[in-house]
N, CA, C and O atoms as CSV, one atom per row, in Angstrom:
chain,resi,resn,atom,element,x,y,z
A,1,MET,N,N,14.039,66.273,25.520
A,1,MET,CA,C,12.417,65.391,24.829
A,1,MET,C,C,12.336,65.063,26.132
A,1,MET,O,O,13.165,64.542,26.878
A,2,LYS,N,N,10.700,65.612,26.399
A,2,LYS,CA,C,9.906,65.778,28.173
A,2,LYS,C,C,8.897,64.790,27.170
A,2,LYS,O,O,8.637,64.669,25.973
A,3,CYS,N,N,8.540,64.218,28.386
A,3,CYS,CA,C,7.148,63.249,28.377
A,3,CYS,C,C,6.026,64.389,29.226
A,3,CYS,O,O,6.298,65.352,29.943
A,4,ASP,N,N,5.008,63.957,28.903
A,4,ASP,CA,C,3.709,64.178,29.586
A,4,ASP,C,C,4.401,64.573,30.746
A,4,ASP,O,O,5.212,65.496,30.816
A,5,HIS,N,N,4.054,63.860,31.609
A,5,HIS,CA,C,4.148,63.393,33.111
A,5,HIS,C,C,5.169,64.193,33.889
A,5,HIS,O,O,4.763,64.621,34.970
A,6,CYS,N,N,6.385,64.472,33.559
A,6,CYS,CA,C,7.419,64.104,34.172
A,6,CYS,C,C,7.875,65.803,34.294
A,6,CYS,O,O,7.722,66.749,33.521
A,7,THR,N,N,8.733,65.628,36.156
A,7,THR,CA,C,8.519,66.854,36.472
A,7,THR,C,C,10.601,67.148,35.983
A,7,THR,O,O,11.040,68.204,36.439
A,8,ARG,N,N,11.479,66.415,35.295
A,8,ARG,CA,C,11.912,67.158,35.198
A,8,ARG,C,C,12.513,67.869,33.804
A,8,ARG,O,O,11.996,68.223,32.745
A,9,LYS,N,N,13.627,67.892,34.252
A,9,LYS,CA,C,14.125,69.353,33.134
A,9,LYS,C,C,14.232,68.597,31.391
A,9,LYS,O,O,13.518,68.789,30.407
A,10,GLU,N,N,15.443,67.707,31.591
A,10,GLU,CA,C,15.026,66.481,30.465
A,10,GLU,C,C,15.043,65.117,30.816
A,10,GLU,O,O,15.930,64.586,31.484
A,11,CYS,N,N,14.036,64.550,30.349
A,11,CYS,CA,C,13.472,63.091,29.885
A,11,CYS,C,C,13.961,62.497,29.019
A,11,CYS,O,O,14.146,62.819,27.845
A,12,SER,N,N,14.315,61.130,29.835
A,12,SER,CA,C,14.705,59.658,28.496
A,12,SER,C,C,13.307,59.541,28.056
A,12,SER,O,O,13.274,59.500,26.826
A,13,LYS,N,N,12.496,59.492,28.426
A,13,LYS,CA,C,11.290,58.369,28.313
A,13,LYS,C,C,11.299,59.409,26.872
A,13,LYS,O,O,11.703,60.572,26.869
A,14,LYS,N,N,10.727,58.635,25.638
A,14,LYS,CA,C,9.560,58.677,24.715
A,14,LYS,C,C,7.781,59.223,24.517
A,14,LYS,O,O,7.060,59.652,25.418
A,15,THR,N,N,7.563,59.109,23.640
A,15,THR,CA,C,6.731,59.555,24.051
A,15,THR,C,C,5.737,59.356,22.612
A,15,THR,O,O,6.176,59.719,21.521
A,16,LYS,N,N,4.267,58.700,22.764
A,16,LYS,CA,C,3.557,57.960,21.929
A,16,LYS,C,C,3.674,58.520,20.609
A,16,LYS,O,O,3.920,59.696,20.339
A,17,THR,N,N,3.446,57.438,19.704
A,17,THR,CA,C,3.337,58.394,18.509
A,17,THR,C,C,2.017,57.913,17.402
A,17,THR,O,O,1.659,56.739,17.486
A,18,ASP,N,N,1.286,58.847,16.346
A,18,ASP,CA,C,-0.016,58.182,16.073
A,18,ASP,C,C,0.445,56.919,15.988
A,18,ASP,O,O,0.436,56.163,16.959
A,19,ASP,N,N,0.760,56.681,15.156
A,19,ASP,CA,C,0.903,55.674,15.044
A,19,ASP,C,C,1.749,53.791,15.115
A,19,ASP,O,O,1.924,52.771,14.449
A,20,GLN,N,N,2.054,54.532,16.676
A,20,GLN,CA,C,2.501,53.402,17.381
A,20,GLN,C,C,0.915,53.273,18.254
A,20,GLN,O,O,0.392,52.179,18.464
A,21,GLU,N,N,0.329,54.530,18.671
A,21,GLU,CA,C,-1.127,53.735,19.411
A,21,GLU,C,C,-1.925,53.182,18.099
A,21,GLU,O,O,-2.472,52.181,18.561
A,22,ASN,N,N,-2.233,53.248,16.985
A,22,ASN,CA,C,-2.580,52.401,16.431
A,22,ASN,C,C,-2.208,51.456,16.072
A,22,ASN,O,O,-3.084,50.609,15.900
A,23,ALA,N,N,-0.945,51.091,15.794
A,23,ALA,CA,C,-0.845,49.655,15.600
A,23,ALA,C,C,-0.936,48.380,17.265
A,23,ALA,O,O,-0.870,47.154,17.345
A,24,THR,N,N,-1.089,49.359,18.203
A,24,THR,CA,C,-2.124,48.543,19.599
A,24,THR,C,C,-3.478,48.234,19.005
A,24,THR,O,O,-4.006,47.122,18.995
A,25,VAL,N,N,-4.025,49.465,18.463
A,25,VAL,CA,C,-5.696,49.187,18.009
A,25,VAL,C,C,-6.100,48.177,17.304
A,25,VAL,O,O,-7.308,47.945,17.247
A,26,ASN,N,N,-5.144,47.341,16.599
A,26,ASN,CA,C,-5.240,47.217,15.808
A,26,ASN,C,C,-4.798,45.965,15.372
A,26,ASN,O,O,-5.124,45.330,14.369
A,27,ILE,N,N,-3.582,45.553,16.751
A,27,ILE,CA,C,-3.861,44.360,17.363
A,27,ILE,C,C,-4.331,43.833,18.357
A,27,ILE,O,O,-3.610,43.030,18.948
A,28,TRP,N,N,-5.087,43.984,18.645
A,28,TRP,CA,C,-6.090,44.221,19.555
A,28,TRP,C,C,-7.063,44.137,18.888
A,28,TRP,O,O,-7.752,43.163,19.190
A,29,SER,N,N,-7.515,44.853,17.941
A,29,SER,CA,C,-8.800,44.935,17.019
A,29,SER,C,C,-9.050,43.069,16.086
A,29,SER,O,O,-10.026,42.465,15.640
A,30,LEU,N,N,-7.867,42.843,16.169
A,30,LEU,CA,C,-7.015,40.991,15.446
A,30,LEU,C,C,-7.070,39.825,16.405
A,30,LEU,O,O,-7.256,38.614,16.292
A,31,ALA,N,N,-6.832,40.683,17.407
A,31,ALA,CA,C,-6.947,39.057,18.755
A,31,ALA,C,C,-8.600,39.091,19.398
A,31,ALA,O,O,-8.978,38.383,20.332
A,32,GLN,N,N,-9.706,40.380,18.435
A,32,GLN,CA,C,-10.562,39.626,19.077
A,32,GLN,C,C,-11.173,38.903,17.561
A,32,GLN,O,O,-11.289,37.678,17.515
A,33,GLU,N,N,-11.447,39.541,16.662
A,33,GLU,CA,C,-11.286,38.944,15.665
A,33,GLU,C,C,-11.427,37.777,15.526
A,33,GLU,O,O,-12.539,37.252,15.471
A,34,ASN,N,N,-10.214,37.079,15.433
A,34,ASN,CA,C,-9.658,35.641,15.742
A,34,ASN,C,C,-10.267,35.215,17.174
A,34,ASN,O,O,-9.367,34.476,17.571
A,35,GLY,N,N,-11.071,35.225,18.015
A,35,GLY,CA,C,-11.899,34.844,18.664
A,35,GLY,C,C,-10.689,34.642,20.184
A,35,GLY,O,O,-10.966,33.941,21.156
A,36,GLU,N,N,-9.621,35.296,20.057
A,36,GLU,CA,C,-8.648,34.679,21.317
A,36,GLU,C,C,-8.764,35.235,22.792
A,36,GLU,O,O,-9.306,36.314,23.033
A,37,LYS,N,N,-8.452,34.769,23.344
A,37,LYS,CA,C,-8.924,35.426,24.994
A,37,LYS,C,C,-7.781,35.244,25.552
A,37,LYS,O,O,-7.067,34.261,25.352
A,38,GLY,N,N,-7.358,36.774,26.768
A,38,GLY,CA,C,-6.810,36.383,27.212
A,38,GLY,C,C,-6.719,35.100,29.118
A,38,GLY,O,O,-7.450,34.856,30.077
A,39,GLU,N,N,-5.536,34.770,28.686
A,39,GLU,CA,C,-5.901,33.222,29.795
A,39,GLU,C,C,-5.221,33.391,30.861
A,39,GLU,O,O,-4.056,33.728,30.647
A,40,PHE,N,N,-5.728,33.204,32.683
A,40,PHE,CA,C,-4.286,33.310,33.641
A,40,PHE,C,C,-2.974,33.327,33.384
A,40,PHE,O,O,-2.207,34.266,33.594
A,41,HIS,N,N,-2.700,32.185,32.885
A,41,HIS,CA,C,-1.267,31.501,32.464
A,41,HIS,C,C,-0.484,31.874,31.654
A,41,HIS,O,O,0.692,31.542,31.502
A,42,LYS,N,N,-1.262,32.767,30.955
A,42,LYS,CA,C,-0.528,33.289,29.935
A,42,LYS,C,C,-0.026,35.067,30.657
A,42,LYS,O,O,0.955,35.738,30.336
A,43,LEU,N,N,-0.871,35.327,31.451
A,43,LEU,CA,C,0.125,36.646,32.167
A,43,LEU,C,C,0.100,36.708,33.205
A,43,LEU,O,O,-0.025,37.781,33.797
A,44,ALA,N,N,0.231,35.390,33.874
A,44,ALA,CA,C,1.792,34.915,35.157
A,44,ALA,C,C,3.052,35.351,34.205
A,44,ALA,O,O,3.998,36.025,34.612
A,45,ASP,N,N,2.962,35.043,33.374
A,45,ASP,CA,C,4.325,35.787,33.200
A,45,ASP,C,C,4.948,36.995,32.507
A,45,ASP,O,O,6.089,37.419,32.324
A,46,ALA,N,N,4.015,37.272,32.278
A,46,ALA,CA,C,3.974,38.689,31.511
A,46,ALA,C,C,4.653,39.483,32.440
A,46,ALA,O,O,4.408,39.209,33.615
A,47,LYS,N,N,5.648,40.633,32.173
A,47,LYS,CA,C,6.492,41.159,32.578
A,47,LYS,C,C,6.900,42.784,32.971
A,47,LYS,O,O,7.981,43.035,32.437
A,48,ILE,N,N,6.472,43.745,33.595
A,48,ILE,CA,C,6.701,45.322,33.067
A,48,ILE,C,C,7.452,45.965,34.335
A,48,ILE,O,O,7.618,45.916,35.554
A,49,PHE,N,N,7.744,46.535,33.259
A,49,PHE,CA,C,8.582,46.868,33.583
A,49,PHE,C,C,8.732,48.260,34.226
A,49,PHE,O,O,7.620,48.782,34.145
A,50,LEU,N,N,9.547,49.056,34.795
A,50,LEU,CA,C,9.123,50.123,35.247
A,50,LEU,C,C,8.922,51.559,34.625
A,50,LEU,O,O,8.541,52.547,35.252
A,51,SER,N,N,9.431,51.472,32.507
A,51,SER,CA,C,9.320,52.296,32.335
A,51,SER,C,C,8.160,51.969,31.740
A,51,SER,O,O,7.759,52.845,30.974
A,52,ASP,N,N,7.601,51.182,31.809
A,52,ASP,CA,C,5.904,50.845,31.943
A,52,ASP,C,C,4.854,51.134,33.005
A,52,ASP,O,O,3.660,50.858,32.888
A,53,CYS,N,N,5.283,51.574,33.797
A,53,CYS,CA,C,4.484,51.531,34.767
A,53,CYS,C,C,4.462,53.345,34.868
A,53,CYS,O,O,3.396,53.958,34.918
A,54,LEU,N,N,6.266,54.265,34.891
A,54,LEU,CA,C,6.233,55.422,35.759
A,54,LEU,C,C,5.729,56.628,34.278
A,54,LEU,O,O,5.344,56.678,33.110
A,55,ALA,N,N,6.082,57.348,35.378
A,55,ALA,CA,C,5.828,58.890,34.436
A,55,ALA,C,C,7.641,58.680,33.846
A,55,ALA,O,O,7.792,59.478,32.920
A,56,CYS,N,N,8.309,58.279,33.976
A,56,CYS,CA,C,9.822,58.262,33.302
A,56,CYS,C,C,10.548,58.052,34.467
A,56,CYS,O,O,10.693,58.493,35.607
A,57,ASP,N,N,11.129,56.793,33.345
A,57,ASP,CA,C,11.338,55.803,33.797
A,57,ASP,C,C,13.006,56.365,34.096
A,57,ASP,O,O,13.456,55.652,34.993
A,58,SER,N,N,13.868,57.211,33.723
A,58,SER,CA,C,14.831,57.618,34.732
A,58,SER,C,C,14.248,57.431,36.390
A,58,SER,O,O,14.941,56.932,37.276
A,59,CYS,N,N,13.094,57.848,36.556
A,59,CYS,CA,C,13.173,58.465,37.798
A,59,CYS,C,C,13.652,57.761,39.001
A,59,CYS,O,O,13.658,58.313,40.101
A,60,VAL,N,N,14.230,56.021,38.729
A,60,VAL,CA,C,13.765,55.368,38.876
A,60,VAL,C,C,15.573,55.016,39.777
A,60,VAL,O,O,16.202,56.074,39.745
A,61,THR,N,N,16.204,54.159,40.306
A,61,THR,CA,C,17.610,54.079,40.402
A,61,THR,C,C,18.137,52.525,39.862
A,61,THR,O,O,17.106,51.867,39.996
A,62,ALA,N,N,19.181,51.593,39.327
A,62,ALA,CA,C,19.071,50.507,39.435
A,62,ALA,C,C,18.915,49.856,40.371
A,62,ALA,O,O,18.791,48.645,40.193
A,63,GLU,N,N,18.864,50.342,41.592
A,63,GLU,CA,C,18.730,49.212,42.311
A,63,GLU,C,C,17.368,49.425,42.448
A,63,GLU,O,O,16.734,48.469,42.003
A,64,GLU,N,N,16.819,50.130,42.803
A,64,GLU,CA,C,15.468,50.393,42.971
A,64,GLU,C,C,14.721,49.480,41.580
A,64,GLU,O,O,13.515,49.272,41.450
A,65,GLY,N,N,15.345,49.226,41.046
A,65,GLY,CA,C,14.561,48.036,39.539
A,65,GLY,C,C,14.942,46.998,39.698
A,65,GLY,O,O,14.162,46.057,39.837
A,66,VAL,N,N,15.603,46.926,39.712
A,66,VAL,CA,C,16.360,44.973,40.807
A,66,VAL,C,C,15.350,45.043,41.458
A,66,VAL,O,O,14.378,44.547,40.888
A,67,GLN,N,N,14.989,45.849,43.350
A,67,GLN,CA,C,13.729,44.819,43.922
A,67,GLN,C,C,12.564,44.892,43.083
A,67,GLN,O,O,11.889,43.876,42.912
A,68,VAL,N,N,12.297,45.835,42.613
A,68,VAL,CA,C,11.450,45.367,42.165
A,68,VAL,C,C,10.751,44.177,41.524
A,68,VAL,O,O,9.774,43.440,41.658
A,69,SER,N,N,12.378,44.533,40.339
A,69,SER,CA,C,12.103,43.300,39.368
A,69,SER,C,C,12.004,41.923,40.305
A,69,SER,O,O,11.423,40.974,39.777
A,70,GLN,N,N,12.467,41.759,41.501
A,70,GLN,CA,C,12.896,40.685,42.319
A,70,GLN,C,C,11.095,40.235,42.948
A,70,GLN,O,O,10.697,39.195,43.472
A,71,GLN,N,N,10.186,41.813,42.527
A,71,GLN,CA,C,8.376,41.239,43.422
A,71,GLN,C,C,8.253,40.847,42.298
A,71,GLN,O,O,8.331,41.726,41.439
A,72,ASN,N,N,8.066,39.726,41.926
A,72,ASN,CA,C,7.051,38.187,40.961
A,72,ASN,C,C,6.603,37.192,41.090
A,72,ASN,O,O,7.062,36.663,42.102
A,73,ALA,N,N,5.792,36.494,40.509
A,73,ALA,CA,C,4.206,35.048,41.526
A,73,ALA,C,C,5.660,34.518,41.271
A,73,ALA,O,O,6.015,35.373,40.460
A,74,LYS,N,N,6.579,33.815,41.391
A,74,LYS,CA,C,7.270,33.112,41.240
A,74,LYS,C,C,8.617,32.949,42.190
A,74,LYS,O,O,9.217,31.899,42.419
A,75,ASP,N,N,8.968,34.438,42.739
A,75,ASP,CA,C,10.097,34.294,43.504
A,75,ASP,C,C,8.893,34.391,45.165
A,75,ASP,O,O,9.317,34.322,46.319
A,76,PHE,N,N,7.585,34.539,44.805
A,76,PHE,CA,C,6.483,34.281,46.275
A,76,PHE,C,C,6.261,33.220,46.308
A,76,PHE,O,O,6.227,32.819,47.472
A,77,PHE,N,N,5.969,32.064,45.194
A,77,PHE,CA,C,5.841,31.504,45.888
A,77,PHE,C,C,7.049,30.091,46.367
A,77,PHE,O,O,7.026,29.029,46.989
A,78,ARG,N,N,8.040,30.975,45.577
A,78,ARG,CA,C,9.095,29.917,46.410
A,78,ARG,C,C,9.415,30.067,47.451
A,78,ARG,O,O,9.747,29.062,48.080
A,79,VAL,N,N,9.478,31.764,48.299
A,79,VAL,CA,C,9.539,31.749,49.244
A,79,VAL,C,C,8.678,31.249,50.247
A,79,VAL,O,O,9.066,30.977,51.383
A,80,LEU,N,N,7.072,31.073,49.693
A,80,LEU,CA,C,6.336,30.963,50.820
A,80,LEU,C,C,6.023,28.731,50.854
A,80,LEU,O,O,5.168,28.120,51.495
A,81,ASN,N,N,7.392,28.012,49.656
A,81,ASN,CA,C,7.282,27.094,49.909
A,81,ASN,C,C,8.684,26.216,50.792
A,81,ASN,O,O,8.866,25.053,51.154
A,82,LEU,N,N,9.188,27.030,50.842
A,82,LEU,CA,C,11.324,27.712,51.612
A,82,LEU,C,C,10.115,27.766,53.248
A,82,LEU,O,O,10.356,27.130,54.274
A,83,ASN,N,N,9.201,28.446,53.097
A,83,ASN,CA,C,8.607,28.597,54.446
A,83,ASN,C,C,7.722,27.569,55.017
A,83,ASN,O,O,7.427,27.517,56.211
A,84,LYS,N,N,7.342,26.814,54.178
A,84,LYS,CA,C,6.380,25.540,55.002
A,84,LYS,C,C,7.643,23.873,55.493
A,84,LYS,O,O,7.527,23.061,56.411
A,85,LYS,N,N,8.605,23.978,54.497
A,85,LYS,CA,C,9.621,23.061,54.289
A,85,LYS,C,C,11.212,23.710,55.708
A,85,LYS,O,O,12.148,23.011,56.094
A,86,CYS,N,N,10.966,24.914,56.031
A,86,CYS,CA,C,11.868,24.653,57.078
A,86,CYS,C,C,11.094,24.904,58.418
A,86,CYS,O,O,9.918,24.653,58.679
A,87,ASP,N,N,12.512,25.723,59.548
A,87,ASP,CA,C,12.410,25.537,60.899
A,87,ASP,C,C,10.992,27.595,60.763
A,87,ASP,O,O,10.485,27.944,59.697
A,88,THR,N,N,10.904,27.963,61.385
A,88,THR,CA,C,10.425,29.252,61.749
A,88,THR,C,C,10.957,29.855,62.311
A,88,THR,O,O,10.565,31.011,62.471
A,89,SER,N,N,12.161,29.391,62.927
A,89,SER,CA,C,13.243,30.323,63.181
A,89,SER,C,C,14.119,30.875,61.661
A,89,SER,O,O,14.901,31.822,61.573
A,90,GLN,N,N,13.640,29.858,60.494
A,90,GLN,CA,C,14.722,30.623,59.080
A,90,GLN,C,C,13.678,30.857,58.387
A,90,GLN,O,O,13.695,30.517,57.204
A,91,HIS,N,N,12.389,31.558,58.994
A,91,HIS,CA,C,11.088,31.921,57.132
A,91,HIS,C,C,11.339,32.999,56.947
A,91,HIS,O,O,11.711,33.578,57.968
A,92,LYS,N,N,11.300,33.785,55.773
A,92,LYS,CA,C,11.453,34.744,55.557
A,92,LYS,C,C,10.203,35.692,55.942
A,92,LYS,O,O,9.043,35.336,55.733
A,93,VAL,N,N,10.399,36.397,56.272
A,93,VAL,CA,C,8.603,37.691,56.189
A,93,VAL,C,C,8.293,37.927,55.065
A,93,VAL,O,O,9.003,38.579,54.299
A,94,LEU,N,N,6.957,37.340,54.714
A,94,LEU,CA,C,6.480,37.407,53.725
A,94,LEU,C,C,5.332,38.862,53.833
A,94,LEU,O,O,4.388,38.732,54.613
A,95,ALA,N,N,5.434,39.960,53.184
A,95,ALA,CA,C,4.102,41.000,53.346
A,95,ALA,C,C,3.789,41.560,51.570
A,95,ALA,O,O,4.406,41.645,50.508
A,96,VAL,N,N,2.800,41.763,51.973
A,96,VAL,CA,C,1.993,42.040,51.036
A,96,VAL,C,C,1.170,43.096,51.121
A,96,VAL,O,O,0.933,43.576,52.230
A,97,SER,N,N,0.610,43.622,49.980
A,97,SER,CA,C,-0.061,45.210,49.835
A,97,SER,C,C,-1.039,45.350,48.313
A,97,SER,O,O,-0.487,45.555,47.232
A,98,MET,N,N,-2.191,45.237,48.421
A,98,MET,CA,C,-3.109,45.561,47.686
A,98,MET,C,C,-3.188,46.690,46.995
A,98,MET,O,O,-1.961,46.648,46.912
A,99,CYS,N,N,-3.512,47.848,46.308
A,99,CYS,CA,C,-3.775,48.835,45.640
A,99,CYS,C,C,-4.969,48.702,46.550
A,99,CYS,O,O,-5.345,47.573,46.868
A,100,PRO,N,N,-5.681,49.933,47.053
A,100,PRO,CA,C,-6.951,50.226,47.240
A,100,PRO,C,C,-8.528,50.342,46.852
A,100,PRO,O,O,-9.639,50.258,47.374
A,101,GLN,N,N,-7.846,50.612,45.482
A,101,GLN,CA,C,-8.520,50.099,44.184
A,101,GLN,C,C,-9.039,48.803,43.584
A,101,GLN,O,O,-9.789,48.729,42.610
A,102,SER,N,N,-8.540,47.778,44.297
A,102,SER,CA,C,-8.586,46.343,44.045
A,102,SER,C,C,-9.889,46.192,44.528
A,102,SER,O,O,-10.797,45.926,43.741
A,103,LEU,N,N,-10.091,46.327,45.714
A,103,LEU,CA,C,-10.879,45.945,47.509
A,103,LEU,C,C,-12.167,46.199,46.450
A,103,LEU,O,O,-12.619,45.124,46.055
A,104,PRO,N,N,-12.733,47.167,46.000
A,104,PRO,CA,C,-14.550,47.762,45.018
A,104,PRO,C,C,-15.114,47.060,44.464
A,104,PRO,O,O,-16.330,46.882,44.394
A,105,TYR,N,N,-13.561,46.143,43.592
A,105,TYR,CA,C,-13.868,45.575,42.187
A,105,TYR,C,C,-13.348,44.561,43.276
A,105,TYR,O,O,-12.790,45.250,44.131
A,106,PHE,N,N,-13.278,43.100,43.660
A,106,PHE,CA,C,-13.850,42.349,44.203
A,106,PHE,C,C,-14.613,41.656,44.708
A,106,PHE,O,O,-14.891,40.465,44.565
A,107,ALA,N,N,-15.213,42.956,45.750
A,107,ALA,CA,C,-16.187,43.232,46.126
A,107,ALA,C,C,-17.370,42.832,45.768
A,107,ALA,O,O,-18.094,42.064,46.400
A,108,ALA,N,N,-17.666,43.512,44.407
A,108,ALA,CA,C,-18.404,43.517,43.460
A,108,ALA,C,C,-18.617,43.121,42.727
A,108,ALA,O,O,-19.657,43.266,42.084
A,109,LYS,N,N,-16.787,41.735,42.262
A,109,LYS,CA,C,-16.970,40.838,41.362
A,109,LYS,C,C,-18.178,38.962,42.086
A,109,LYS,O,O,-18.735,37.972,41.612
A,110,PHE,N,N,-17.877,39.685,43.553
A,110,PHE,CA,C,-18.784,38.572,44.200
A,110,PHE,C,C,-19.626,38.357,45.034
A,110,PHE,O,O,-19.907,37.344,45.674
A,111,SER,N,N,-20.271,39.935,45.001
A,111,SER,CA,C,-21.561,40.082,45.259
A,111,SER,C,C,-20.815,40.212,47.090
A,111,SER,O,O,-21.185,39.321,47.854
A,112,LEU,N,N,-19.780,41.350,47.694
A,112,LEU,CA,C,-19.646,41.084,48.688
A,112,LEU,C,C,-19.981,42.754,49.558
A,112,LEU,O,O,-20.710,43.595,49.033
A,113,SER,N,N,-19.633,42.868,50.253
A,113,SER,CA,C,-19.282,44.328,50.489
A,113,SER,C,C,-17.548,44.652,50.991
A,113,SER,O,O,-16.749,43.882,51.526
A,114,VAL,N,N,-17.480,45.241,50.821
A,114,VAL,CA,C,-16.168,45.799,51.137
A,114,VAL,C,C,-15.367,45.401,52.140
A,114,VAL,O,O,-14.247,44.890,52.132
A,115,THR,N,N,-16.459,45.858,53.427
A,115,THR,CA,C,-16.057,44.466,54.798
A,115,THR,C,C,-15.610,43.445,54.533
A,115,THR,O,O,-14.401,43.210,54.523
A,116,GLU,N,N,-16.314,42.811,54.324
A,116,GLU,CA,C,-16.394,41.388,54.353
A,116,GLU,C,C,-14.806,40.800,53.153
A,116,GLU,O,O,-13.791,40.148,53.397
A,117,ALA,N,N,-15.379,41.495,51.824
A,117,ALA,CA,C,-14.343,41.510,50.789
A,117,ALA,C,C,-13.112,41.601,50.929
A,117,ALA,O,O,-12.322,41.258,50.049
A,118,SER,N,N,-12.774,42.075,52.053
A,118,SER,CA,C,-10.977,43.127,52.809
A,118,SER,C,C,-11.035,41.516,54.200
A,118,SER,O,O,-10.026,41.387,54.893
A,119,ARG,N,N,-11.914,40.762,54.363
A,119,ARG,CA,C,-11.918,40.197,55.713
A,119,ARG,C,C,-11.307,38.207,54.770
A,119,ARG,O,O,-10.725,37.311,55.383
A,120,ARG,N,N,-11.609,38.173,53.698
A,120,ARG,CA,C,-11.652,37.516,53.201
A,120,ARG,C,C,-9.972,37.640,52.510
A,120,ARG,O,O,-8.870,37.127,52.706
A,121,LEU,N,N,-10.307,38.186,52.022
A,121,LEU,CA,C,-8.691,38.022,51.518
A,121,LEU,C,C,-7.680,38.275,52.252
A,121,LEU,O,O,-6.558,38.110,51.773
A,122,CYS,N,N,-7.838,38.735,53.588
A,122,CYS,CA,C,-6.780,39.153,53.684
A,122,CYS,C,C,-6.681,37.159,54.852
A,122,CYS,O,O,-5.675,36.463,54.992
A,123,GLY,N,N,-8.190,36.864,55.445
A,123,GLY,CA,C,-7.712,34.808,55.534
A,123,GLY,C,C,-6.770,34.374,54.125
A,123,GLY,O,O,-5.631,33.918,54.017
A,124,PHE,N,N,-7.840,34.753,53.106
A,124,PHE,CA,C,-6.546,33.950,51.743
A,124,PHE,C,C,-5.829,34.168,52.049
A,124,PHE,O,O,-5.285,33.208,52.594
A,125,ARG,N,N,-5.041,35.414,52.103
A,125,ARG,CA,C,-3.214,35.794,52.234
A,125,ARG,C,C,-2.463,34.975,53.185
A,125,ARG,O,O,-1.462,34.307,52.927
A,126,LYS,N,N,-3.270,35.141,54.725
A,126,LYS,CA,C,-3.450,34.274,55.047
A,126,LYS,C,C,-2.699,33.379,55.075
A,126,LYS,O,O,-1.477,33.393,55.223
A,127,SER,N,N,-3.492,32.429,54.915
A,127,SER,CA,C,-3.769,31.124,54.629
A,127,SER,C,C,-2.707,30.116,53.808
A,127,SER,O,O,-2.448,28.938,54.051
A,128,LEU,N,N,-2.047,31.218,52.474
A,128,LEU,CA,C,-1.262,30.776,52.319
A,128,LEU,C,C,0.285,31.352,53.119
A,128,LEU,O,O,1.316,31.120,52.487
A,129,GLY,N,N,0.392,31.959,54.248
A,129,GLY,CA,C,1.549,31.841,54.824
A,129,GLY,C,C,1.831,33.216,54.723
A,129,GLY,O,O,3.016,33.421,54.986
A,130,VAL,N,N,1.238,34.187,54.459
A,130,VAL,CA,C,1.745,35.863,54.512
A,130,VAL,C,C,1.830,36.400,55.861
A,130,VAL,O,O,0.816,36.420,56.559
A,131,HIS,N,N,2.833,36.794,56.252
A,131,HIS,CA,C,2.857,36.972,57.251
A,131,HIS,C,C,2.549,38.882,57.747
A,131,HIS,O,O,2.203,39.455,58.780
A,132,CYS,N,N,2.740,39.105,57.018
A,132,CYS,CA,C,2.280,41.312,56.700
A,132,CYS,C,C,1.416,41.478,55.844
A,132,CYS,O,O,1.790,41.035,54.758
A,133,LEU,N,N,-0.447,42.298,55.812
A,133,LEU,CA,C,-0.650,42.490,54.946
A,133,LEU,C,C,-1.245,43.925,55.314
A,133,LEU,O,O,-1.692,44.653,54.428
């Protein structure tokens, strides 16, 4: 079987069926009818798997999968707190990246220019203790 976006001859990723897509839509519409709203703290513990993000989950090695799973908010804040407590020679270097599509979103949300939004986001991340942006 081969998925829509795969470049390999054989792909292990399964394609969605119409029933799966309808079930997703039905669950979402039920949540809206009940007045349930997504909250930040619910999303903070969400797990995203590589198979959700990539066109073909078999393209990623196990080592790469472990590295990506280690990039989460809990570990990020743990390292930030450790850096505040220990000597600067023992600090772990934190590098943060942001997809380019997010910058115009923040600018529009807070009625700023893209340049000003970039400056403020960089300042905020630096104030947290991030070394590289």
